[in-house]
N, C-alpha and C positions, 0 to 999 in steps of 0.2 A: 284395662280398668286403670286409670290414674288418680291418684291420692293427690289432693290438693293440701299443701303446708301453708300455712298462714297465721299471722301474729293477731291475736284479738286482742287490741289495742286497751278495751276496757276490761280486761281481766289480768294479762300479762302472761297469759300461757297460749301456747301452740295450738292449733286446731287441726285435726283431720276431716276433711270434707264436711267442715260446719260443726263437729261435734267437737264440744271444748275440752279439753285436757283437765283432768281433776286439779284442784289447787293445791297447796299446801297440807290442807287437813283441817277436819271441825276442831274450832277453837284457836286456831292460829290464824293472825292477821298479818297480812302482807303491806307495808307501808311503802306507798309508791312515791318517789320525789319527783316533784315537776322539774320538767328538763331544762328550764330556764333559770331555778335557783343557784344551784351550782354555779353557772355560768355568770351570773350575776353576782356572786359571792367573789369568786376570783376576779372578776373584772375590779370591784370595789378594793380588795387587797391589792390587787397590782397598782392601781391608781395612787392607793395611799403610800406604797412602798416606793415607787416612783417619785412622788414628791417630795419624800423624806429623802432619797438618794440625792436629788437634784439640791435640794437646800444644805446637805452636806458637802457636795463637792467632789462626788466620786466621778472618777474619769478611767479610761483604759490604762492599761499596763504600758508602759513605755514600749520600745521596740527592742527586740533581744540584743541589737547592736548597740543600743546606747549603753546598756545594762554592761555589756562586756567590755565597753571602751572605758567605762567607768571604773571597771574592776583591773583593768590593764594600766591604767595610771597609777591607780592606788597600788599595786603590786610592785610596778616600776618604782616606785617612791618608797615603798618598804624596803624591797631586797637592792636598790642601788643606792638608796640614800639622798636621791633627789627630792626638792622641795616641790610644790603644786602651785604654778602660777594661777590664782583664783580666777581672774577676769579671762584668761584666753581657756581655762576648762570650762568656766561657764558658757562660755561662747560656744565652743564645741559641743557640749551638751544641749544647748539652744538650737543646735541644726537638727535634733532629734524631739523638740519640745519637751524638753525635760530640765528641771531645776537641778541645783547640787543637793538640795534639801530631800528630793526624790531618791536620789540613789547613795545618800550618807549612811554607810553602816554604822551601827545595826538600827539607829533612830527612824531612817527613812522608812515611806511604806514600803519601798522594794529594796531596801537595805540589805535584807536576808539573802535575798537572791544575789546581789552584788557581792556580798560577804563570802557565800558558796564559792561563785567563779573566782573571787579574789583568792581564796586559799589554795584553789587549784593552779591558777596561775602562778602563785608566790612559789609553790612547791617545786613547780615546773622550772621556773626561771632560776632558783636557788642550784638545780642540779649543772647548770653551764651559767654561772654568774656572769662571767665576764664577755661571754658572747651576745647574752641577754640585756647587759646594760649598754653594750656597745649598740645594738640593735634599735632599743627604745629611744637612745639620744638620738639616733639619727631620724626617727620619726616625730619624735615630741621635743626634741629638747632644743635648745636656743636657736638653732636654724633647722628646723625638723621639717620635713618632708609631707608629713600628713598634717600635722598642725603646729605650727613652730611657737615655743615657747610657754608649753605648759610645764615642762619640768624644766626647773631650773637648777 
């Protein structure tokens, strides 16, 4: 003999072979929420949140390579005493669709990340300062191989 298990939609209780299972007990009411109400409320909340986010201009984070590049240039300027050429640096960041205001520590929206990477790179560069300064000058100096004219 097979026992049938089904959900009785009008009671919210399981039934065995057509016999309803007892409810929560006398005097206890169970409030059932219509299945569309939470979905509708969530959709309205998401629509209002998305509208506010679009109005504020929220966008995705820049690629990690852009943050690392900015931190590397800042660390080189700090450790080696170079000045940063603003126009070439902005052009380099523009390759990643990032502005200098985005990565300027600590005020930019991603400045805290850049500042953390900057600290690690500066400490590492200080351990072998002469070699690090020559390497940076070869990459980003006036005749640099990666992006010339960033470090002056």
